N, C-alpha and C positions, 0 to 999 in steps of 0.2 A: 680126551674129549670133554668139553664142558657139559654139565648136566642140562637136560632140557627144561626150559621154563614152561610152567603150566599154571592154569588158573585153579585156585584152591576150590574145593567143593564147599557148598553152603554150610554144612555142619562143622567144618573146620574154621571157616570165617567167623562163625558165631562164638567160637571158643577163644578167639584172640581178643585181647583187651583192645577196645577201640579208643580213639582219641587223636588229637592233633599232634603229630610228631615233628612236623617241619614248621617251626615257629621263629626261626632266625637263620642267618647265614651259617652260623656255627652248627646248627642242627642239620642243615643241608649237607655241610661238609662231613659231619659224622656219619650220616647214612651212606653217602657215596664212598667214603673211605672204608667203612665196614664191608661194603660189597667188594671193594678192591682186595681186601685182606682175605675174604672168602674165596676169591679167585686165585689166591696163591701169590699175590704180588710181593715182590721184595724191594721195589722202588716205587714210591708214590710222590707225585708232585701236585701240590695244591696251589692254585692261583686264584686270587680274589681281587675283584675290582669293586671296592665298597661304594664308590660314588655312582657307578653304573648298575649296582645290584646284580653283579655277575660272578658266578663261581664256576671253576673248572677243576676237575680231578683227573689226572692222567696216571696210569699204572702200567706195569709190565706183566699183568696177570694172564690167565688163560684166554681171555677174550671171548667174544660171542659170534656165532655164525648168523647168517641172515634170518634163519627161522626163529632163533631165540630173540633177535633184535626186534622182529615184528611183534613179539609177545611181551617184551621186557617192561613196557610202561602201562600195560593193561592193569585194571584194578585187580587186586588180590592175586597177583601173579608172582611166582617164586620158583626157584629150582631147589630150595632147601628142604621143604616139607611138602607132603602131598596128602597125608591121612591124619586122622586124629591121634593115632599112636605116635606119630612123629613129634607131636608137641611135647611129649614127655621124654624125648631123647635128643633134644636139639644140641648140636655141637658147633653150629655156625653162628655168625654174628647177626647178619641181616636175614631174618626168616619171615617177616610179616607180609612181604609182598606189597608194601604200601609206598616205599620210598620213591621210586621212579614215577609211579602214577601220581603221587602227591606233587612232585616237582613239576610234572607236566601241567598240572592244574594251576600251580602257583607262578609259573613263568614259561619261557620258551626253552624246551628241552631238545638237546642235540646229542647224539651218541655216535662216536667213531670207534670201531672195534675190529679186531682181526685175531683169529685164533692162531695158535702156535703150531699149526700143522705143517707150515712151510718156513724154512729159514731164509735169511737174507741172500744166501748164495744163489738160490733159485731165482730170486727177484732180479739179481744182477744179470743172470743168464736170459731173463725174459723181460727186458725193459718195456715191452709194450704194455705190460700189466700195471705200470706205474701211472698210466694216464687215468684221469678222472672221467668216468663214463656214467651214463644214465643206466637205469635198470634194464630197460628194453634192449639196449645194445650190448648187454653183458650176460645174456642168458647162458652162453656157452662157457663162461668163466666161473659160474656159480658152482658147477660140479667139481672143478679141480681145486677150488678153495684158494686160488692164488691172489685174491684181492681182499683188502679190507673194505668195510662198508661204512657209509655215513647215512644216518637215519634221523630225520627231524619229525617230531611228534606234535599233534595238536593238543588242545586242552583236555581231551578225553583219553589221551595216551595212545591214540591211533597214529600209525606212520602216515605222513603226508608227502615226504620227500625221501627217496631212497636212491643212492648212487654208490658206485665203487669209488674207492679212494686209496691213495698210497699212504700207508701207515705202518709203523712197526707193530709187531705182535703185542697185544694188550688192548686197553680201552681208555678212551678219553670222553668224559661226560661233561657237557657244558650247559649250565642253566643261566639264561639271560633274563633281564627284567624281572627278577625275583620279587614277588608280592606286587607286581604291577597292577593286578586287578584288585588288590587290597591296600590302597594307599594309607588307610588308617593303621595297618600293621607296621608300615614303615615309620610311622610317627613315633612308635615305641622303640625303634631300633636305630639309634644314631649311627651313621656310617663310621664315625670316628672310633666307636667302640667295637665295631665288628671284627677288625683284625685281631684285637686282643682276645676276643672270645674264641675266634678260630684257632689262634695259637694255643690257648689253653686246652681246647678239645684235642688238638693233635698231640700235645704233650701227654695227656691222659691216655690216649690210645697207644702212643709209643711205649709207655711203661709196660704194657702187656705184650708188645711185639718189638723187642729190642733188636731183632735181626733185620728189621726193615730200614731202608734208607729213606729219610723224609726230607722234603723241601717245601717251604712255604714262600710264596711270592706275592707281592702286592703289585698287580699288573705284571710287568716284566722285570721288576726289581726284586732280587732275592731278599727275603727278610731273615730267615734263619734256616739252618739245616741240622739234622740229627744224623750222625753217622752210626752205622750199625755196631752192635756189641754182642758178646755172647750172653750176657745177662743184663738185667735192668741196672745193676750197679755201674756198668760201663757207660750208660747213657744219661743217668741222672745228673752228673756234674755238667752236662752240656746245656742244661736249661734251668737248673736250680742255682741261683746266684750264691756265691760264697762257699759252695760245697766242693770239696776235692775228693778224688778217688779214694785216698787213704783215710778219709773221714767216714767211710761207709763200711758196713759189714754185710756180707751176703751169706745166706744160709738156705739150703734146699733140704726139705724133709720129706721122705717117702713114708707113706703110711700103709705098710703091707698087710696089717691086720684088718684094714678096712676094705670092703669090696671095691672093685673097679679101679684099683691102684690110684687112689686119691693122693694128691700131692699138695705141699705147701711151700711156696717160695717167699723169702723174706729179705728185704733190704732195709737196714736201719742206719740212721746217722748216729755214730757213737756219741753218747751224751757228754763225754768229756771233751769232745771236739766240735760238735755242731748241734744247734738247736734253733728253734724258730720263735718269733714273737707272737705268732698266731698258729692255731692248729690247722694250717692250710695244707700241710704235707703229711697228714695222717690219712692215708688212702687205702682202700680195700678193692681188690679186683677178684672177680669170679669168672672162671672160664674165659679169659682173654678180654674181659670188659670191666672197666672201673664202675663200681656201683656204690650207692649210699647204703651203709649198714650201720645204723646208730649203735646197735648192740656190740658189733665187733670193734667199731671205732672207740667206744667207751672202754672196751677191754684193753685196747692198745694203750690208751691214756693211763689207765690204772696200772698196767704193767710197767710203765715208765715212772710211776710215782716216786718222788724223792730221788730222782736221778738227774733231772734238769734243774737249773737255777730257778729261783722264784719268778713266776709269771712268764716262764718260757715253756715251749712245747717241743715234743720230739719230732724228728723226721722219720717216718716209717711207711713202708709200702708192703702190703701183704697180698699175695696172689694165690688164691685157692683154686686147685683143679679138682672139681667135684663131678661125680657122675651126674649126667643131665637128669636122670630120674629123681634126684634128690633136690632139684631146684624147680621153682615155679617162677617163670619170667613175667607172668601176667599181672604183677603187682602195679606196674606203671607203664603207660603207653610207650615211653621212650626207653624202656628197659634199664632205667637207672636205679631201680629198687627191685629187690627180689625177696622171695620167701625161701628159707632153708628148712628142711625137714627136721634137722637136729641142731639148732643154733648153739646149744650149750656144749655140745661136743666140739664144735669148731672154736668156740671161745676158749675152751681148755687147751686146744692145740695151739692157738695163737699165743696164749700166755706161756706155754712151755717153749715154743720156738723163740720168743723174745728173751726169755730167761737164759736159754742156751746161747743165743747170740751175744749176750752181755757178759758171759763168763770169760775167765782168763784160762784157756786151755789150748792144747795143741790143735783142736778142731777149728777154732776160730782165729788162732794165731799160728798159721803154718810156718814151719821153719824155712828160712831162705835156702835155696839150693846152692851148693858150691860145685864149680866145675870139677870133673874127675881129676884132671891134671893138677889143679891147684890143691885139691884135697890130699892127693898123694904127697905133694911137696910139704904141705903143712904137717901131715902126720910124721914125715921123716924129720922135720925140724923140731917137732914136739919132743922127740926122744932125746935130742941133744941140747935143747935150750929150755927157756922158761916160758915160751909161748904155749898156751893151752887151748886146744881146738874144741874139745867137747866137755869141758868142765869135769875132767876125770881125776882131779886132784883128790888124794886121800885126806881125811881129817887127821890133823895132828893132835897132840895131847891137849893143846889149848882149845881145841874145838870140840872136845868130848861132850860139852853140854848142848851142842846144837842138835835140834830135833831132826830125825831123818826125814827125807822128802816123802810126803804123804802120797800114797797110791791114788792115781786119778787126777792129780793136780799137775800143772806145768812145773817143770824143774826150775825153781827160782831160789837162788842161794844168797843169803845175806853175807856181805864181805866187809862192810864198813859203815860208819855213821858219820855224817857231815854236820858240823855245828850242833850236834845233839838234836837234830831236827829231821834230817833226811837219811833214810836207809838206802845204802848203795846195794843193789841186788844184781847178781849176774845170772844170765840164762844163755841158752844155746845161740841165740841170735844177737846178743849184745848185752846192754846193761840198762837198768832202770833206776831212777831216783823216786823213792816212795816217801811221801810226807807222813811221819809216824802218827801225828795227832788225828788227821782225818781218816787215815786207814783204820785206826782203832775206833774212831767214831762210827764208821760204817759197820764194823763188827758188832759194837755194842747196840747200835740202832736195830739191827736185824735180830739180835737176841731179845731185845725189848719187844719187838713186834711179835716174836714167837711166844714170849711169855712175859707179860707185864706183872711183875711180882711186887707185892707190897710187904713191908716189914713193920711190925709194931715196935714203937719206941718205949724204953723204960721211963724216960722223962719226956713228956709232950713238948712240942715246940709252941711257944706262945707268940701270937701275932696281935697287933693293934691296928686300928683304922683300916680294916678290910672292908671293901665295898660288898654290896649284895651280889654283884656280878662275880667278884673274885671268889666268894664263898660258893657260889653255884658252880664255877669252873672247877674248883677243887673237888667238890662232890661228884661232878661228872667224871673225874679221873679216878674215882673210887677212894679218895682220901676222906677219912672221917673228920669233920670239923664240929667242935663243940663250943658252946658259949662258956667262957672261963671267968667272965666278969664284965664290968661295964666297958664296952668297946674293946673287949679282949676275947680272943678265940684260941682254942687249943687244937693242934693237929697231932693225932696219936699214931697215924700210919703214914709212911713215906715210901717211895720207890726203893727197892732193896739196894740198888747201886749207890744211892745217895745217903743211905743210913749212917755210914761210918765216916762221912766227909765232914770236915770242920765247917765248911760253908753250906751245910745242909739247909739251914734256915733261909739263907739267901736264895738257894736253888728252889725251895718250895714257894717262896714269894714270887719268883719268876714264873713258876708254873701256874700260879693263881691268875696270871694274865693271859693264859693260853686257853683257847675255847674248845679244842678238840684233843683227843687222845694221841693222834699221830704227831701233832706239833709238840705235845708234851714229851713224847718218846724221843723226838729229835733233840729237844732242849736238854733232856736228861742224859742222852748219849754224848752230846757235845760237852757238857760240864764234867762228865765222868771220864772222858777219854784221856789217854796219856797226853801230857802237855809237851809241847815243843820246848826244847832246852833240857829235857830229861835224858841223862846218859843211859844207854842200854848195853847189856852184854851181847855178844854174838848170838848166844842161845835165845835171849829175849827177842832180838830182832828177827831171828828165823821163825820163832813161834808166832810172832805177830804177822809175818808174811804168810805163813801157812793158814792162820785163821782168816786173814783178809781174803786170800784166794778162794776160800770156801763160801764166801758170801754170795748172795744172789746177784747183786749189782755192784761189782767191785771197781767199776771205773770212776765213779764219783761218790762224794760224801752225800749225806741226806740234804745238804744245802745246794748241791749241784756243782761243787768245786771238783776239778780233776784231782785224783789221788796220786797218780804216778806220771812221770815223764820218761818216755822211751828214747834211748839212744842206741840205735841198731848198729850191728857190726858193719853193715854196708855204708852207713853214714860215717862211722869212724874211719873206714878205709878210704872214703872219699876225702875226708878232712885231712888225713895224714898222707894222702896220695900214695897209698901202698900198692896200687895196681901196677905201677911201673917197677916197684921193688921186686914183686913176685915175678914179673915178666922178664925184663931185659937183664937184670942183675943175675938171674939164675939161668939164663940161656934158654928160656922157654920160647 
């Protein structure tokens, strides 16, 4: 049974942040959709008539009985909270008790609703209840609950028309002539932009509720639909252009050490596969609602530093499940900003989750499943032939120099070098091509970030024609610059990685044009990294792979270039059409 709607006491009303919450069609849709989700809806249809300033939201939620419908649009009426203590343990979306009352003031409000007490089978057996009847003629039917109700409200939120109506279980709310009494408001809201705003609102809400089937219609014409998924990863490609399912990484982290079973869900676009021109898909949600959190958004951007190409931004969605007692929703009337009791703790959790999602290990790269019958056949064939199912080959004498597989890393074995540029690496689900220069560049860059070490030179490097800005840049990097003569300067300390290089002087001159330490570290790593065209032994290739896997952001180099190309076993099987070989030829 749905909870009873009641008017909040004055002391609770005074504690809720006041303000205008319905300022556009999109805001009206947001408030109505949140009510639908609180009612347990799994299917929501939003219809918008921009030119007529009309909005309708239909759902299959629990519905409302006649008693609750009478109270639904009254001022400060809600079924979510009733006391001051409830404000500190809010678990629902729409708790203010303002939405329907505000909509009744801003337009013509009509609600059709029916509870789920009775199934359609009973309606078919009692066709007389499908007729639309007025309230006075349906007194006897109120008790058995076999009818839905249609209620129209006046500007004060009081019912003026009540009648029974045939309707499926759920609720349909229609607001017509929105802002009809405030024509100035309409002047700031061009109808042509209303649909786009509504669509963005639905997408944001859908991120937190992937199990819901969403439809948006302009009048009676479908605009778009979001089919349900198990996680946000399944629904993101439906409305983010250019993003494919395998471009995304999903991670769920439980925090058992924290009270109230707090959780963190993360969906990121892998930086070697997708990124954005703007930070428009760096989003944070808390307890099923997308919010603005500058602190956490900046944490996300910094966690992706030097993983995306220049002037590109990551795609990242963070959903925090936090105890309601740790949140204050009264920072903003529309609940788009909140206060967290311990923001530094959650910043640390976000950084750790992103770092884990960017790693190359079995947790984020699950092995493909092989059917039992096929696996038995492959194991039998492995004993007689050269096909190797699980990389069980023993090292021969020529491979003694290869470093053993480090504990905690994905099993990745170097087997060849192509054009002295690409390392061919084998693992359980296929093979990878790894470009040796940028893999080594990633390793060196993270080492430099951890420890920027300078080395004193026996003979200083002499430079001429350095500008004042170049001298300032070198000093900012910790390099000591001394006047050596007229228009001559001596540099006596250089980064340790560059000290033994023949082109050290050219490298330092490049660094003099860099304005910050991070850019200098990138330039130093790039110049110091192993060059393409350099032949490597099998052991050297394996050592590089092991070091590369241990980096924090192994997918891209500091410039944002992808480091490896994956060719999975399933792809190889499809290319060579091995499915019919395993099947028909062996009598399976």
